[in-house]
GUKEZA-326562 format. One record per residue (C-alpha): residue in one letter; residue number from 1; x, y, z. Coordinates in steps of 0.02 Angstrom, whole numbers. Layout:
BEGIN
@aa:A i:NUM x:X y:Y z:Z .
...
END
This chain:
BEGIN
@aa:X i:1 x:558 y:-245 z:-1063 .
@aa:X i:2 x:592 y:-59 z:-1053 .
@aa:X i:3 x:753 y:-14 z:-962 .
@aa:X i:4 x:791 y:170 z:-936 .
@aa:X i:5 x:967 y:141 z:-871 .
@aa:X i:6 x:1042 y:21 z:-998 .
@aa:X i:7 x:1091 y:-115 z:-874 .
@aa:X i:8 x:1184 y:-262 z:-951 .
@aa:X i:9 x:1113 y:-385 z:-824 .
@aa:X i:10 x:934 y:-333 z:-867 .
@aa:X i:11 x:969 y:-355 z:-1052 .
@aa:X i:12 x:1041 y:-527 z:-1018 .
@aa:X i:13 x:888 y:-574 z:-914 .
@aa:X i:14 x:774 y:-519 z:-1056 .
@aa:X i:15 x:868 y:-629 z:-1178 .
@aa:X i:16 x:856 y:-779 z:-1060 .
@aa:X i:17 x:667 y:-753 z:-1043 .
@aa:X i:18 x:638 y:-726 z:-1227 .
@aa:X i:19 x:584 y:-544 z:-1206 .
@aa:X i:20 x:618 y:-397 z:-1320 .
@aa:X i:21 x:730 y:-270 z:-1235 .
@aa:X i:22 x:719 y:-82 z:-1267 .
@aa:X i:23 x:834 y:45 z:-1188 .
@aa:X i:24 x:885 y:225 z:-1224 .
@aa:X i:25 x:1038 y:333 z:-1195 .
@aa:X i:26 x:949 y:455 z:-1078 .
@aa:X i:27 x:800 y:456 z:-959 .
@aa:X i:28 x:717 y:619 z:-1008 .
@aa:X i:29 x:537 y:631 z:-943 .
@aa:X i:30 x:567 y:473 z:-839 .
@aa:X i:31 x:432 y:340 z:-857 .
@aa:X i:32 x:328 y:439 z:-983 .
@aa:X i:33 x:479 y:463 z:-1094 .
@aa:X i:34 x:524 y:280 z:-1078 .
@aa:X i:35 x:349 y:228 z:-1134 .
@aa:X i:36 x:343 y:353 z:-1277 .
@aa:X i:37 x:513 y:290 z:-1336 .
@aa:X i:38 x:446 y:112 z:-1341 .
@aa:X i:39 x:290 y:167 z:-1438 .
@aa:X i:40 x:404 y:223 z:-1579 .
@aa:X i:41 x:486 y:51 z:-1590 .
@aa:X i:42 x:333 y:-62 z:-1576 .
@aa:X i:43 x:172 y:-83 z:-1672 .
@aa:X i:44 x:43 y:-179 z:-1569 .
@aa:X i:45 x:-129 y:-98 z:-1568 .
@aa:X i:46 x:-160 y:-135 z:-1385 .
@aa:X i:47 x:-25 y:-79 z:-1263 .
@aa:X i:48 x:-21 y:-160 z:-1090 .
@aa:X i:49 x:87 y:-79 z:-955 .
@aa:X i:50 x:153 y:-156 z:-794 .
@aa:X i:51 x:276 y:-82 z:-672 .
@aa:X i:52 x:432 y:-187 z:-650 .
@aa:X i:53 x:376 y:-257 z:-483 .
@aa:X i:54 x:204 y:-314 z:-545 .
@aa:X i:55 x:160 y:-490 z:-601 .
@aa:X i:56 x:3 y:-516 z:-708 .
@aa:X i:57 x:-104 y:-670 z:-698 .
@aa:X i:58 x:-97 y:-779 z:-853 .
@aa:X i:59 x:-276 y:-734 z:-901 .
@aa:X i:60 x:-248 y:-545 z:-896 .
@aa:X i:61 x:-274 y:-521 z:-1083 .
@aa:X i:62 x:-422 y:-640 z:-1089 .
@aa:X i:63 x:-512 y:-536 z:-958 .
@aa:X i:64 x:-472 y:-364 z:-1029 .
@aa:X i:65 x:-455 y:-352 z:-1218 .
@aa:X i:66 x:-635 y:-400 z:-1254 .
@aa:X i:67 x:-691 y:-228 z:-1194 .
@aa:X i:68 x:-600 y:-149 z:-1339 .
@aa:X i:69 x:-730 y:-214 z:-1461 .
@aa:X i:70 x:-814 y:-51 z:-1411 .
@aa:X i:71 x:-727 y:77 z:-1521 .
@aa:X i:72 x:-756 y:217 z:-1396 .
@aa:X i:73 x:-647 y:136 z:-1263 .
@aa:X i:74 x:-469 y:202 z:-1259 .
@aa:X i:75 x:-404 y:136 z:-1092 .
@aa:X i:76 x:-451 y:3 z:-966 .
@aa:X i:77 x:-381 y:8 z:-789 .
@aa:X i:78 x:-378 y:-141 z:-670 .
@aa:X i:79 x:-344 y:-131 z:-481 .
@aa:X i:80 x:-169 y:-96 z:-419 .
@aa:X i:81 x:-156 y:-244 z:-302 .
@aa:X i:82 x:-11 y:-276 z:-181 .
@aa:X i:83 x:36 y:-448 z:-116 .
@aa:X i:84 x:131 y:-389 z:37 .
@aa:X i:85 x:69 y:-290 z:187 .
@aa:X i:86 x:92 y:-102 z:189 .
@aa:X i:87 x:227 y:-44 z:312 .
@aa:X i:88 x:103 y:40 z:430 .
@aa:X i:89 x:2 y:-117 z:469 .
@aa:X i:90 x:160 y:-222 z:470 .
@aa:X i:91 x:253 y:-109 z:591 .
@aa:X i:92 x:102 y:-107 z:706 .
@aa:X i:93 x:89 y:-297 z:697 .
@aa:X i:94 x:-88 y:-287 z:627 .
@aa:X i:95 x:-59 y:-346 z:449 .
@aa:X i:96 x:-178 y:-493 z:475 .
@aa:X i:97 x:-315 y:-379 z:543 .
@aa:X i:98 x:-310 y:-218 z:442 .
@aa:X i:99 x:-350 y:-206 z:258 .
@aa:X i:100 x:-222 y:-123 z:142 .
@aa:X i:101 x:-246 y:63 z:121 .
@aa:X i:102 x:-264 y:54 z:-69 .
@aa:X i:103 x:-413 y:-63 z:-55 .
@aa:X i:104 x:-528 y:83 z:-14 .
@aa:X i:105 x:-479 y:171 z:-175 .
@aa:X i:106 x:-489 y:22 z:-292 .
@aa:X i:107 x:-640 y:-63 z:-213 .
@aa:X i:108 x:-748 y:90 z:-184 .
@aa:X i:109 x:-684 y:253 z:-259 .
@aa:X i:110 x:-633 y:189 z:-432 .
@aa:X i:111 x:-804 y:108 z:-465 .
@aa:X i:112 x:-887 y:271 z:-415 .
@aa:X i:113 x:-772 y:367 z:-531 .
@aa:X i:114 x:-812 y:242 z:-668 .
@aa:X i:115 x:-995 y:289 z:-645 .
@aa:X i:116 x:-958 y:469 z:-693 .
@aa:X i:117 x:-825 y:428 z:-825 .
@aa:X i:118 x:-677 y:493 z:-724 .
@aa:X i:119 x:-575 y:335 z:-693 .
@aa:X i:120 x:-396 y:369 z:-640 .
@aa:X i:121 x:-259 y:278 z:-736 .
@aa:X i:122 x:-141 y:210 z:-604 .
@aa:X i:123 x:14 y:186 z:-713 .
@aa:X i:124 x:17 y:-3 z:-704 .
@aa:X i:125 x:-96 y:-150 z:-746 .
@aa:X i:126 x:-191 y:-56 z:-882 .
@aa:X i:127 x:-225 y:-78 z:-1068 .
@aa:X i:128 x:-229 y:69 z:-1190 .
@aa:X i:129 x:-270 y:78 z:-1375 .
@aa:X i:130 x:-116 y:133 z:-1473 .
@aa:X i:131 x:-205 y:228 z:-1611 .
@aa:X i:132 x:-298 y:339 z:-1487 .
@aa:X i:133 x:-143 y:361 z:-1381 .
@aa:X i:134 x:-41 y:418 z:-1531 .
@aa:X i:135 x:-184 y:531 z:-1585 .
@aa:X i:136 x:-170 y:630 z:-1422 .
@aa:X i:137 x:19 y:639 z:-1430 .
@aa:X i:138 x:70 y:490 z:-1323 .
@aa:X i:139 x:93 y:487 z:-1135 .
@aa:X i:140 x:92 y:657 z:-1050 .
@aa:X i:141 x:269 y:714 z:-1009 .
@aa:X i:142 x:234 y:879 z:-921 .
@aa:X i:143 x:194 y:795 z:-754 .
@aa:X i:144 x:268 y:651 z:-654 .
@aa:X i:145 x:91 y:579 z:-648 .
@aa:X i:146 x:94 y:538 z:-832 .
@aa:X i:147 x:-35 y:401 z:-809 .
@aa:X i:148 x:-169 y:511 z:-729 .
@aa:X i:149 x:-155 y:652 z:-856 .
@aa:X i:150 x:-144 y:535 z:-1005 .
@aa:X i:151 x:-314 y:468 z:-954 .
@aa:X i:152 x:-381 y:646 z:-941 .
@aa:X i:153 x:-310 y:687 z:-1113 .
@aa:X i:154 x:-399 y:536 z:-1188 .
@aa:X i:155 x:-562 y:582 z:-1100 .
@aa:X i:156 x:-555 y:759 z:-1169 .
@aa:X i:157 x:-554 y:688 z:-1345 .
@aa:X i:158 x:-718 y:599 z:-1314 .
@aa:X i:159 x:-643 y:427 z:-1282 .
@aa:X i:160 x:-690 y:319 z:-1133 .
@aa:X i:161 x:-574 y:271 z:-990 .
@aa:X i:162 x:-654 y:126 z:-898 .
@aa:X i:163 x:-621 y:20 z:-744 .
@aa:X i:164 x:-628 y:-169 z:-722 .
@aa:X i:165 x:-640 y:-211 z:-537 .
@aa:X i:166 x:-551 y:-378 z:-549 .
@aa:X i:167 x:-379 y:-412 z:-478 .
@aa:X i:168 x:-275 y:-476 z:-622 .
@aa:X i:169 x:-101 y:-432 z:-561 .
@aa:X i:170 x:-3 y:-405 z:-401 .
@aa:X i:171 x:144 y:-295 z:-357 .
@aa:X i:172 x:262 y:-256 z:-215 .
@aa:X i:173 x:207 y:-118 z:-95 .
@aa:X i:174 x:335 y:-2 z:-16 .
@aa:X i:175 x:432 y:-97 z:117 .
@aa:X i:176 x:481 y:44 z:235 .
@aa:X i:177 x:384 y:188 z:310 .
@aa:X i:178 x:497 y:316 z:227 .
@aa:X i:179 x:470 y:242 z:54 .
@aa:X i:180 x:284 y:225 z:88 .
@aa:X i:181 x:269 y:411 z:125 .
@aa:X i:182 x:388 y:460 z:-16 .
@aa:X i:183 x:275 y:365 z:-136 .
@aa:X i:184 x:121 y:460 z:-75 .
@aa:X i:185 x:213 y:625 z:-89 .
@aa:X i:186 x:257 y:586 z:-270 .
@aa:X i:187 x:75 y:544 z:-307 .
@aa:X i:188 x:18 y:705 z:-224 .
@aa:X i:189 x:148 y:811 z:-313 .
@aa:X i:190 x:101 y:738 z:-481 .
@aa:X i:191 x:-86 y:761 z:-452 .
@aa:X i:192 x:-69 y:942 z:-395 .
@aa:X i:193 x:34 y:984 z:-548 .
@aa:X i:194 x:-136 y:982 z:-634 .
@aa:X i:195 x:-152 y:1167 z:-592 .
@aa:X i:196 x:0 y:1208 z:-699 .
@aa:X i:197 x:-19 y:1103 z:-858 .
@aa:X i:198 x:-141 y:1104 z:-1002 .
@aa:X i:199 x:-215 y:935 z:-949 .
@aa:X i:200 x:-293 y:1018 z:-796 .
@aa:X i:201 x:-460 y:924 z:-779 .
@aa:X i:202 x:-543 y:1083 z:-717 .
@aa:X i:203 x:-504 y:1183 z:-875 .
@aa:X i:204 x:-465 y:1060 z:-1016 .
@aa:X i:205 x:-602 y:1068 z:-1151 .
@aa:X i:206 x:-740 y:939 z:-1176 .
@aa:X i:207 x:-753 y:862 z:-1002 .
@aa:X i:208 x:-925 y:857 z:-922 .
@aa:X i:209 x:-969 y:942 z:-758 .
@aa:X i:210 x:-977 y:772 z:-671 .
@aa:X i:211 x:-804 y:726 z:-733 .
@aa:X i:212 x:-730 y:891 z:-674 .
@aa:X i:213 x:-813 y:872 z:-505 .
@aa:X i:214 x:-746 y:696 z:-482 .
@aa:X i:215 x:-569 y:750 z:-528 .
@aa:X i:216 x:-583 y:901 z:-413 .
@aa:X i:217 x:-619 y:783 z:-268 .
@aa:X i:218 x:-460 y:688 z:-307 .
@aa:X i:219 x:-356 y:846 z:-315 .
@aa:X i:220 x:-426 y:921 z:-154 .
@aa:X i:221 x:-390 y:756 z:-65 .
@aa:X i:222 x:-207 y:806 z:-53 .
@aa:X i:223 x:-252 y:958 z:53 .
@aa:X i:224 x:-342 y:853 z:185 .
@aa:X i:225 x:-185 y:845 z:292 .
@aa:X i:226 x:-184 y:1032 z:326 .
@aa:X i:227 x:-341 y:1038 z:436 .
@aa:X i:228 x:-285 y:872 z:514 .
@aa:X i:229 x:-125 y:956 z:572 .
@aa:X i:230 x:-225 y:1103 z:639 .
@aa:X i:231 x:-340 y:990 z:740 .
@aa:X i:232 x:-187 y:921 z:831 .
@aa:X i:233 x:-145 y:1096 z:890 .
@aa:X i:234 x:-318 y:1156 z:945 .
@aa:X i:235 x:-323 y:1075 z:1119 .
@aa:X i:236 x:-158 y:1159 z:1162 .
@aa:X i:237 x:-219 y:1330 z:1106 .
@aa:X i:238 x:-381 y:1299 z:1200 .
@aa:X i:239 x:-301 y:1244 z:1364 .
@aa:X i:240 x:-152 y:1363 z:1369 .
@aa:X i:241 x:-219 y:1521 z:1288 .
@aa:X i:242 x:-406 y:1499 z:1321 .
@aa:X i:243 x:-443 y:1514 z:1135 .
@aa:X i:244 x:-614 y:1434 z:1120 .
@aa:X i:245 x:-634 y:1357 z:947 .
@aa:X i:246 x:-787 y:1254 z:996 .
@aa:X i:247 x:-910 y:1329 z:1117 .
@aa:X i:248 x:-999 y:1182 z:1198 .
@aa:X i:249 x:-1087 y:1142 z:1360 .
@aa:X i:250 x:-1105 y:972 z:1442 .
@aa:X i:251 x:-1286 y:959 z:1385 .
@aa:X i:252 x:-1238 y:1003 z:1206 .
@aa:X i:253 x:-1099 y:874 z:1213 .
@aa:X i:254 x:-1220 y:736 z:1269 .
@aa:X i:255 x:-1370 y:779 z:1161 .
@aa:X i:256 x:-1288 y:847 z:1004 .
@aa:X i:257 x:-1105 y:795 z:989 .
@aa:X i:258 x:-1118 y:615 z:1049 .
@aa:X i:259 x:-1266 y:567 z:935 .
@aa:X i:260 x:-1179 y:651 z:788 .
@aa:X i:261 x:-1015 y:560 z:822 .
@aa:X i:262 x:-1099 y:391 z:846 .
@aa:X i:263 x:-1191 y:417 z:682 .
@aa:X i:264 x:-1025 y:460 z:599 .
@aa:X i:265 x:-947 y:299 z:664 .
@aa:X i:266 x:-1094 y:195 z:604 .
@aa:X i:267 x:-1107 y:274 z:433 .
@aa:X i:268 x:-919 y:262 z:404 .
@aa:X i:269 x:-920 y:76 z:441 .
@aa:X i:270 x:-1076 y:51 z:333 .
@aa:X i:271 x:-1006 y:145 z:183 .
@aa:X i:272 x:-843 y:47 z:192 .
@aa:X i:273 x:-937 y:-119 z:200 .
@aa:X i:274 x:-863 y:-148 z:374 .
@aa:X i:275 x:-686 y:-151 z:303 .
@aa:X i:276 x:-620 y:7 z:387 .
@aa:X i:277 x:-630 y:83 z:560 .
@aa:X i:278 x:-627 y:268 z:601 .
@aa:X i:279 x:-487 y:248 z:729 .
@aa:X i:280 x:-364 y:160 z:616 .
@aa:X i:281 x:-411 y:271 z:468 .
@aa:X i:282 x:-369 y:417 z:583 .
@aa:X i:283 x:-201 y:337 z:626 .
@aa:X i:284 x:-161 y:311 z:441 .
@aa:X i:285 x:-201 y:492 z:400 .
@aa:X i:286 x:-103 y:554 z:551 .
@aa:X i:287 x:56 y:467 z:496 .
@aa:X i:288 x:67 y:562 z:333 .
@aa:X i:289 x:-26 y:724 z:371 .
@aa:X i:290 x:127 y:833 z:403 .
@aa:X i:291 x:231 y:773 z:253 .
@aa:X i:292 x:82 y:783 z:134 .
@aa:X i:293 x:31 y:955 z:197 .
@aa:X i:294 x:206 y:1024 z:173 .
@aa:X i:295 x:220 y:938 z:5 .
@aa:X i:296 x:53 y:1009 z:-56 .
@aa:X i:297 x:99 y:1187 z:-7 .
@aa:X i:298 x:271 y:1169 z:-86 .
@aa:X i:299 x:195 y:1109 z:-250 .
@aa:X i:300 x:79 y:1258 z:-258 .
@aa:X i:301 x:226 y:1379 z:-249 .
@aa:X i:302 x:354 y:1276 z:-346 .
@aa:X i:303 x:270 y:1132 z:-440 .
@aa:X i:304 x:415 y:1067 z:-546 .
@aa:X i:305 x:569 y:1080 z:-436 .
@aa:X i:306 x:582 y:894 z:-393 .
@aa:X i:307 x:638 y:756 z:-509 .
@aa:X i:308 x:555 y:586 z:-525 .
@aa:X i:309 x:621 y:455 z:-404 .
@aa:X i:310 x:572 y:272 z:-409 .
@aa:X i:311 x:515 y:192 z:-245 .
@aa:X i:312 x:653 y:80 z:-177 .
@aa:X i:313 x:590 y:-99 z:-160 .
@aa:X i:314 x:658 y:-274 z:-138 .
@aa:X i:315 x:753 y:-234 z:23 .
@aa:X i:316 x:805 y:-341 z:171 .
@aa:X i:317 x:870 y:-295 z:343 .
@aa:X i:318 x:904 y:-385 z:507 .
@aa:X i:319 x:878 y:-237 z:621 .
@aa:X i:320 x:748 y:-110 z:675 .
@aa:X i:321 x:749 y:63 z:597 .
@aa:X i:322 x:660 y:212 z:674 .
@aa:X i:323 x:629 y:362 z:561 .
@aa:X i:324 x:648 y:508 z:681 .
@aa:X i:325 x:644 y:637 z:540 .
@aa:X i:326 x:467 y:588 z:489 .
@aa:X i:327 x:411 y:561 z:669 .
@aa:X i:328 x:475 y:729 z:736 .
@aa:X i:329 x:319 y:833 z:698 .
@aa:X i:330 x:209 y:704 z:786 .
@aa:X i:331 x:329 y:696 z:934 .
@aa:X i:332 x:309 y:884 z:953 .
@aa:X i:333 x:120 y:866 z:939 .
@aa:X i:334 x:122 y:730 z:1072 .
@aa:X i:335 x:217 y:842 z:1192 .
@aa:X i:336 x:100 y:990 z:1171 .
@aa:X i:337 x:-54 y:878 z:1187 .
@aa:X i:338 x:14 y:803 z:1348 .
@aa:X i:339 x:45 y:979 z:1412 .
@aa:X i:340 x:-131 y:1025 z:1362 .
@aa:X i:341 x:-200 y:871 z:1450 .
@aa:X i:342 x:-110 y:910 z:1613 .
@aa:X i:343 x:-166 y:1091 z:1610 .
@aa:X i:344 x:-346 y:1040 z:1572 .
@aa:X i:345 x:-350 y:914 z:1715 .
@aa:X i:346 x:-292 y:1042 z:1842 .
@aa:X i:347 x:-389 y:1191 z:1778 .
@aa:X i:348 x:-562 y:1250 z:1831 .
@aa:X i:349 x:-677 y:1215 z:1682 .
@aa:X i:350 x:-797 y:1353 z:1737 .
@aa:X i:351 x:-666 y:1484 z:1699 .
@aa:X i:352 x:-698 y:1463 z:1513 .
@aa:X i:353 x:-856 y:1360 z:1489 .
@aa:X i:354 x:-946 y:1234 z:1596 .
@aa:X i:355 x:-878 y:1086 z:1498 .
@aa:X i:356 x:-694 y:1064 z:1459 .
@aa:X i:357 x:-689 y:970 z:1294 .
@aa:X i:358 x:-503 y:1003 z:1282 .
@aa:X i:359 x:-469 y:866 z:1410 .
@aa:X i:360 x:-550 y:731 z:1305 .
@aa:X i:361 x:-481 y:799 z:1143 .
@aa:X i:362 x:-303 y:801 z:1212 .
@aa:X i:363 x:-321 y:625 z:1281 .
@aa:X i:364 x:-382 y:557 z:1114 .
@aa:X i:365 x:-246 y:648 z:1018 .
@aa:X i:366 x:-111 y:583 z:1136 .
@aa:X i:367 x:-168 y:403 z:1118 .
@aa:X i:368 x:-182 y:410 z:928 .
@aa:X i:369 x:-15 y:499 z:909 .
@aa:X i:370 x:72 y:369 z:1020 .
@aa:X i:371 x:8 y:227 z:911 .
@aa:X i:372 x:52 y:323 z:751 .
@aa:X i:373 x:229 y:350 z:814 .
@aa:X i:374 x:253 y:161 z:827 .
@aa:X i:375 x:221 y:146 z:640 .
@aa:X i:376 x:385 y:238 z:608 .
@aa:X i:377 x:482 y:89 z:680 .
@aa:X i:378 x:520 y:-24 z:532 .
@aa:X i:379 x:533 y:-205 z:585 .
@aa:X i:380 x:670 y:-322 z:526 .
@aa:X i:381 x:642 y:-402 z:356 .
@aa:X i:382 x:772 y:-541 z:340 .
@aa:X i:383 x:727 y:-591 z:162 .
@aa:X i:384 x:682 y:-493 z:6 .
@aa:X i:385 x:550 y:-625 z:-31 .
@aa:X i:386 x:377 y:-629 z:47 .
@aa:X i:387 x:299 y:-792 z:105 .
@aa:X i:388 x:120 y:-841 z:65 .
@aa:X i:389 x:11 y:-954 z:174 .
@aa:X i:390 x:-25 y:-1084 z:39 .
@aa:X i:391 x:-80 y:-1260 z:86 .
@aa:X i:392 x:-20 y:-1386 z:-43 .
@aa:X i:393 x:6 y:-1574 z:-32 .
@aa:X i:394 x:187 y:-1628 z:-50 .
@aa:X i:395 x:298 y:-1782 z:-53 .
@aa:X i:396 x:475 y:-1796 z:15 .
@aa:X i:397 x:585 y:-1918 z:-80 .
@aa:X i:398 x:735 y:-1962 z:28 .
@aa:X i:399 x:837 y:-2117 z:72 .
@aa:X i:400 x:723 y:-2238 z:-22 .
@aa:X i:401 x:571 y:-2176 z:73 .
@aa:X i:402 x:421 y:-2069 z:30 .
@aa:X i:403 x:357 y:-1950 z:163 .
@aa:X i:404 x:192 y:-1857 z:142 .
@aa:X i:405 x:151 y:-1686 z:208 .
@aa:X i:406 x:88 y:-1513 z:164 .
@aa:X i:407 x:155 y:-1338 z:147 .
@aa:X i:408 x:114 y:-1206 z:276 .
@aa:X i:409 x:191 y:-1061 z:180 .
@aa:X i:410 x:292 y:-1040 z:21 .
@aa:X i:411 x:408 y:-906 z:-47 .
@aa:X i:412 x:520 y:-893 z:-200 .
@aa:X i:413 x:669 y:-956 z:-101 .
@aa:X i:414 x:594 y:-1089 z:12 .
@aa:X i:415 x:448 y:-1150 z:115 .
@aa:X i:416 x:386 y:-1207 z:284 .
@aa:X i:417 x:313 y:-1382 z:277 .
@aa:X i:418 x:229 y:-1504 z:397 .
@aa:X i:419 x:267 y:-1690 z:373 .
@aa:X i:420 x:212 y:-1853 z:453 .
@aa:X i:421 x:367 y:-1951 z:496 .
@aa:X i:422 x:443 y:-2050 z:640 .
@aa:X i:423 x:612 y:-2052 z:553 .
@aa:X i:424 x:745 y:-1919 z:544 .
@aa:X i:425 x:737 y:-1806 z:392 .
@aa:X i:426 x:903 y:-1795 z:298 .
@aa:X i:427 x:986 y:-1626 z:268 .
@aa:X i:428 x:955 y:-1638 z:81 .
@aa:X i:429 x:809 y:-1719 z:-10 .
@aa:X i:430 x:691 y:-1697 z:-157 .
@aa:X i:431 x:524 y:-1611 z:-134 .
@aa:X i:432 x:382 y:-1654 z:-252 .
@aa:X i:433 x:253 y:-1516 z:-264 .
@aa:X i:434 x:125 y:-1557 z:-397 .
@aa:X i:435 x:225 y:-1589 z:-555 .
@aa:X i:436 x:377 y:-1502 z:-483 .
@aa:X i:437 x:526 y:-1595 z:-412 .
@aa:X i:438 x:646 y:-1479 z:-321 .
@aa:X i:439 x:812 y:-1511 z:-234 .
@aa:X i:440 x:795 y:-1455 z:-54 .
@aa:X i:441 x:915 y:-1397 z:81 .
@aa:X i:442 x:847 y:-1418 z:258 .
@aa:X i:443 x:870 y:-1259 z:361 .
@aa:X i:444 x:778 y:-1298 z:523 .
@aa:X i:445 x:662 y:-1430 z:595 .
@aa:X i:446 x:555 y:-1442 z:751 .
@aa:X i:447 x:427 y:-1563 z:821 .
@aa:X i:448 x:247 y:-1509 z:814 .
@aa:X i:449 x:113 y:-1546 z:944 .
@aa:X i:450 x:134 y:-1733 z:912 .
@aa:X i:451 x:298 y:-1826 z:903 .
@aa:X i:452 x:261 y:-1897 z:730 .
@aa:X i:453 x:234 y:-1726 z:651 .
@aa:X i:454 x:383 y:-1618 z:607 .
@aa:X i:455 x:385 y:-1439 z:546 .
@aa:X i:456 x:528 y:-1405 z:427 .
@aa:X i:457 x:597 y:-1244 z:356 .
@aa:X i:458 x:674 y:-1282 z:188 .
@aa:X i:459 x:769 y:-1187 z:55 .
@aa:X i:460 x:757 y:-1222 z:-132 .
@aa:X i:461 x:925 y:-1272 z:-203 .
@aa:X i:462 x:976 y:-1202 z:-374 .
@aa:X i:463 x:808 y:-1187 z:-460 .
@aa:X i:464 x:809 y:-1204 z:-648 .
@aa:X i:465 x:723 y:-1069 z:-751 .
@aa:X i:466 x:574 y:-1184 z:-779 .
@aa:X i:467 x:560 y:-1226 z:-594 .
@aa:X i:468 x:570 y:-1042 z:-548 .
@aa:X i:469 x:433 y:-1002 z:-673 .
@aa:X i:470 x:324 y:-1138 z:-596 .
@aa:X i:471 x:350 y:-1063 z:-424 .
@aa:X i:472 x:306 y:-890 z:-492 .
@aa:X i:473 x:148 y:-962 z:-570 .
@aa:X i:474 x:98 y:-1042 z:-405 .
@aa:X i:475 x:132 y:-888 z:-299 .
@aa:X i:476 x:74 y:-746 z:-411 .
@aa:X i:477 x:1 y:-780 z:-581 .
@aa:X i:478 x:-120 y:-925 z:-594 .
@aa:X i:479 x:-291 y:-862 z:-652 .
@aa:X i:480 x:-383 y:-872 z:-484 .
@aa:X i:481 x:-237 y:-812 z:-378 .
@aa:X i:482 x:-308 y:-645 z:-320 .
@aa:X i:483 x:-494 y:-659 z:-356 .
@aa:X i:484 x:-521 y:-756 z:-195 .
@aa:X i:485 x:-429 y:-626 z:-92 .
@aa:X i:486 x:-573 y:-549 z:2 .
@aa:X i:487 x:-569 y:-400 z:117 .
@aa:X i:488 x:-558 y:-436 z:302 .
@aa:X i:489 x:-698 y:-368 z:410 .
@aa:X i:490 x:-621 y:-229 z:512 .
@aa:X i:491 x:-641 y:-230 z:701 .
@aa:X i:492 x:-775 y:-117 z:772 .
@aa:X i:493 x:-727 y:49 z:850 .
@aa:X i:494 x:-718 y:-17 z:1028 .
@aa:X i:495 x:-612 y:-165 z:972 .
@aa:X i:496 x:-505 y:-47 z:868 .
@aa:X i:497 x:-477 y:60 z:1022 .
@aa:X i:498 x:-428 y:-96 z:1120 .
@aa:X i:499 x:-308 y:-148 z:981 .
@aa:X i:500 x:-229 y:24 z:979 .
@aa:X i:501 x:-202 y:19 z:1167 .
@aa:X i:502 x:-135 y:-160 z:1154 .
@aa:X i:503 x:-9 y:-110 z:1021 .
@aa:X i:504 x:49 y:32 z:1131 .
@aa:X i:505 x:69 y:-76 z:1287 .
@aa:X i:506 x:159 y:-214 z:1189 .
@aa:X i:507 x:288 y:-87 z:1134 .
@aa:X i:508 x:306 y:-19 z:1311 .
@aa:X i:509 x:331 y:-198 z:1373 .
@aa:X i:510 x:476 y:-220 z:1252 .
@aa:X i:511 x:556 y:-62 z:1320 .
@aa:X i:512 x:525 y:-94 z:1505 .
@aa:X i:513 x:534 y:-283 z:1529 .
@aa:X i:514 x:717 y:-341 z:1522 .
@aa:X i:515 x:677 y:-514 z:1450 .
@aa:X i:516 x:573 y:-445 z:1307 .
@aa:X i:517 x:699 y:-304 z:1279 .
@aa:X i:518 x:836 y:-435 z:1262 .
@aa:X i:519 x:732 y:-534 z:1137 .
@aa:X i:520 x:705 y:-376 z:1035 .
@aa:X i:521 x:892 y:-344 z:1032 .
@aa:X i:522 x:924 y:-522 z:971 .
@aa:X i:523 x:798 y:-496 z:833 .
@aa:X i:524 x:880 y:-332 z:783 .
@aa:X i:525 x:1047 y:-419 z:766 .
END
């Protein structure tokens, strides 16, 4: 366990768990410095790295170290998998419909990069060969993306960086919209620092043309927000100042634009294996386009002026939080698009061209911006622990009776269970879950559809270390825990449009209907 801040409680935890504990008196070079410091005090040939919020499955080594029989392999990366919903889908109430954003990268982009030997080391859930790592001077310290550039440094020496597309760990995604965007800004800043260090994949010796091209795509990705911001402004410039960016007639719109756009929708869904929709991908990109654009330009002019900051995780709150600072650019864009829409509706389209595309463009922008603005409202999160919908058979041992049932969801601190019983359930009892017997405190109970079925919310009472480890194994780390986690089929574009409108009207209902507004206030308290 590597602790950069020398916390006594972390050292004590390491001792209780039987882990070696390594700390240092300073935190120079942040994570890279912490790892390099540990390399000097350890001697294992294979080094496995996990961020502090990641839990590996118990078969992680069995599934990974066999690849290192090939002496050319220096590093193996596995997917960075998160067990909780990202804040965008959660704030929109679509966490059970939308796939996590990182799935596109780890399911589709990383395998493609593996095909041209340009796999990106993600900083966690990877294995690296010590001898090769020491040969290239350890983890790169010049950039905050030490993982990415360490992989490039190894590749430049002729070693292979490979990808195993198998989920063998799970971590905690950012739990607020501000931390979600801050995390992306850090990734972007670290990647763009490539232009200013010797590990620049475009100039470092010994990389192939394919490798350089693949890395260039990843670097240019962080400039995508700039044209996205511009596209939000174009309808306003078109409607107010008659600046025609796209010269189009009604016939051209029907016979050229519409077929092209429909093809784009179809191909996008096909290439993503029906796991992403254009509309919600647009909403995701819209949410971060202004911060990432500003961040990218700032890095170009001053690449090393910001220190490394760890994403804050493990938070709880009983109230709503709206991030006006992040939302402000989109609020301004919404206003100017609404102005553009009104002007377009009441203007004579023949004064400019015979087809006013600005009307439709402004309307689409306004709708997408409205939905994106809702993602900046962080919902309450009463507990730091996430619940998982696991169905397990259980027994309740109470008052000389045995009651059978099943779990509906389980977390590290408690569970929701469904039991078959005509009798009252005592406030305290013993829950048997497999080989586990846990003292339980009853928090809440309610009758289900039938009188003889009761749904109970229970809290685990003073778990022993062994019991806690068993719960961790059940929730996160048994060998098949994440392999069965398949991608959800995304809704089609028309359904996505309906969902976006539904999300918007649900939020308006909370604001306008007194009863729902009152319920929202109760939740926020």
